[in-house]
N, C-alpha and C positions, 0 to 999 in steps of 0.2 A: 504493500500500500504506500502510495506516494505521501511523503511528509508534508504537512501544511507549511506554507511560507510564513516567515515572521520578520518583522522589522524591529531593529534595535539600534540604540546609539552605539557607536564604535569606540573601542578602547584599544590600547596598544596590543592586546592579545589578538586582535583581529587583523593585524598587519600581514601575517602570512596568507590569510584568505584574500586580502586585497591584492597582494602580489601575484596570486594564482589566477586572477581574473584575466581574460583575454579581451581587452578593450580596443586593441589596435592603436592605442596612443603611445607613441615613443616618447620617452623621457617625460612621463606624466608628472606634473608638478604636485598633484594630490598625493602621489606615492612619495615624492621627495620631501614634502613638508607635512606628512601625515601626523607626526608626533606633535607638531605645533597646532595643527587644526583641532586635534582632539583634546588639547589642554587649554585652548583659548576660551576667554569669556564671551567673545563676540561671534564665534563660529561653532556650528554643530554639524556633525557628520553622522549619517545613518547608513546601515547596510540592510539589504534584503537577502535573507538566507533561506536555503532549503537543503536539507540533508547535510548541513554543515558547510555547504558551498555558498559563497557570496555571489549572487546573481546580478546585483546592481548596487551602486553607491551614490549618495547625493546628500545634500544638506542645505543649510542656509547660513547667511551672515546678517548680523544686526547692525544698523546704522542710525544716525540721528537720534541719539539718546534712547536707542532700542525701539524707536517708533516704526522703523522700516525693516522688513525682513526680505532679503533677496535670496531666492532659491538659486542653487547652482551646484557646480561640481558633479553633475549627473553623468555617470558612466554605467554602461551595461556590458555584461559578458556577451561577446558576439556569438557565442555558441548557443545562446538562449534568447536571441532577439525575436521580435514579433510575438512575444508572449504577454505583453502588457506589464512587464516587470517594472518599468519606470513609473507607470501610474500606481502600481501596487506599492512601490516604495514611497512615493511622495504623498499619497492620500493621507496616511496617518500623520505625516510630518506637517502637512498643511492644516489638518484638523487640530493638531497640537498648537500651532501658531494662532489659529482662530480662537483658541481658549486662553491664550496668553494675554493678560490685561495690558502689558506694556506695548504690544504690537498693534498698530492701527492700519498698516498697509502691508500687503503680501504681493510680491512680484517676481519676475524673472526676465532675463535679457538673453535673447537667443538670435542666431542667424535667421534672416528673413526666409532663407531657403530650407531651413531645418524643419520640414513639415512634421516629422514624427514628434519632435519636442513641442511644437506648437499645438499639435493635437492633444498631447498630454496636458498641457496647461489649460486648454479649453475644457477638457474633461474634468479638471479640478475646479472649474468655475472661475478662472482668472481671466480678466478682460484684456483684449488686444489694445495696445496703445500706439504711440508714434514710432515711425521708422527713423533710425539714426544711422548716419554714415560716419565712420571713424576713418579719418585720413591723417597720415603722418607726413608732415612737411619735412622732407629730407634734402631737397635740392633747391634751396632758395634762389640759386643762380638761374633756375629755369622758370621762376615765377613770371607770369605775363598777365596783363589785363587788370592788375590792381592799380590803386591810386597812391603813388608815393607821397610821403610827407614826413614831418618831424615826429619823433617819438612822443606819445601821449604823456600827460602829466601823471606822475605817480601819486597814489593816495596811501598815506600811512596811518591816518587816524582811524581807530577801530570803529568809532561811532559813525564816521563818514562811510566806511566800508559797508557797515550794516544798513545805513540809510540808503545807499545806492541799490542794494538788493531788495529791501522791503518797499522801496519806492518804484520798483520796476512795473511798468504798466502794460508791457507786451513782452511775450516770450515766444519767439518763433520756434525754438527747440521743443517746447511743450514739456520740458524736463529741467531738472538741475543736474548737470553732469558732475556729480560729487567726486568721482575718480574715473580713471580710464576703465571702461567697461561697466561702470556702475552709475547709470543715470537714475534719478529718483524724481518723484513729484517735487515741484518747487515749494519748499516748506521751511519755515524758520527754525524748525528743530535741527536742521542740518547746519545752521549758521552759528555754530558755537564760537566763543571767543578764541579758543585754541586753533580752530580751523581757519578763521578769518585772519588770524595773526600770521599764519604761514602762507597765506595767499597774497600774491602781488596784484594790486589793483592799479589800473591806469584809466584815466578819463580824458576824452578828447577835448580840444580847446573850448568848444561851445557847450560842453557838459551835456550833450545830447546822447552820448554813447559811453560805455565803459567796457573794459575787458578784464577778466580775471585769469591769471596764469599761476599754476601751482606745480611744483616739482612732484612727479609721481613715478612709481616704479611698478611696471608689469613685465617682469623678466629684465627689461631694459629701462633706463631712466629717460623720462620725457618732460618737456615743458607742456603741461596739459592746459589747453586753452578753453575757457568758458566764455562764449560770446552769444548773446541772446537774440541777435537779429540775423537776417539773411543777406545783408548788404556788405559782406566782407570786402568785396572788390571795389565798392564805391566809396568806402570810408577812408578818407585821407589819413595816411600814417598808421593804419591798423597793422599792416604786415611789418612795418618797421618796428612797431612796438613789440610784436610777437618775437621778431628776430633779436631785438634788444635783450629780451629775457633769455633767449637761447645763448646769445653771446656771453651773457653774465653767468651762465651755467653750462660751461663747455663740455662737461661730462655727459650731458643729455644727448641722446642719439637723434633727436628731432623734436618737432612740435606737433603734439597730438591735438587735433582739432575736431570737435563734434559738430557736424553739419546736419541741419534738418534735411528732409527730402528736397524741399525747394532750394535751400542753400546750396546743396550739392549740385542741383541742376544749373545753378547760376555760375558755377566755376567754368571759366572759359577754356582752361587747358589743365590737364591732370598730370603732366609729366613731372612736375615738381614733387608729387606726392607718392607715397606708398598707399594703395587703396585696398581696403578690406571689403569683403562681401557685406552688404548692408545688414544691420541688426534691427530687431524689433523688440520694444519693451512691452511686456505684459504686466498688468498690476490691477489690484482691486483694493479699495478701502473696506475695512470691516464695517458691517452694519452695527450701529450702537445697540447695546443691550437694553431691552425694555424693562 
């Protein structure tokens, strides 16, 4: 008789079972940093088991003072695909998050073309959100079509930084790109003093636009650009400002820029960038308890 599948939080004792999975991912960072993930206060990792074998792994990370839960790190054993294992794994995880009083939003970010993952998220009742294009500016010498100008004015005052964000009246991205690969709803819970302190803010001369640039590491170091309009190429001095940050952080391999679908279409020439397949953000706010 086939043993029933069960989902449980992972511990260091589960490392051999994780290593035995055939995921097809070379140099999987989940395997590399497994010990850190299972001992972290902000990350949780779960496994789906049957007969002592791990069929799937996945979990979530908490952000914004634990208000936002981002599902991720989902891997399945290729020998057991098409069996609904990803849904089976994430269903109790999502139910746990829905019971967690700290968490107000549950979401996931996946490739636009990853139809199996998108079907899983839809089965879990998580709503489809905006499409996001992640481009890495690596060849500034090939930039064309932008509007050159002086570097924008730096903003150092914490109160002014917060005021720029809270006073934002339009947001073409439809998200707040908190980190590389981690966009969230635009929410003040993400704007902690510590976070704003390490972000570099620059404001254009007529104070109609601002850009936020923060050093971030996703395997490599980047200048991560947060710009909330689609007029990158029309804004005088925006790219000079972005490159100014990179020049002051020469260990970064490039400037990671989040573009909306329309912002991406506005780019006249892509040769200056490394272009990823588009991503799509899924997310749902929890309904208030009656």
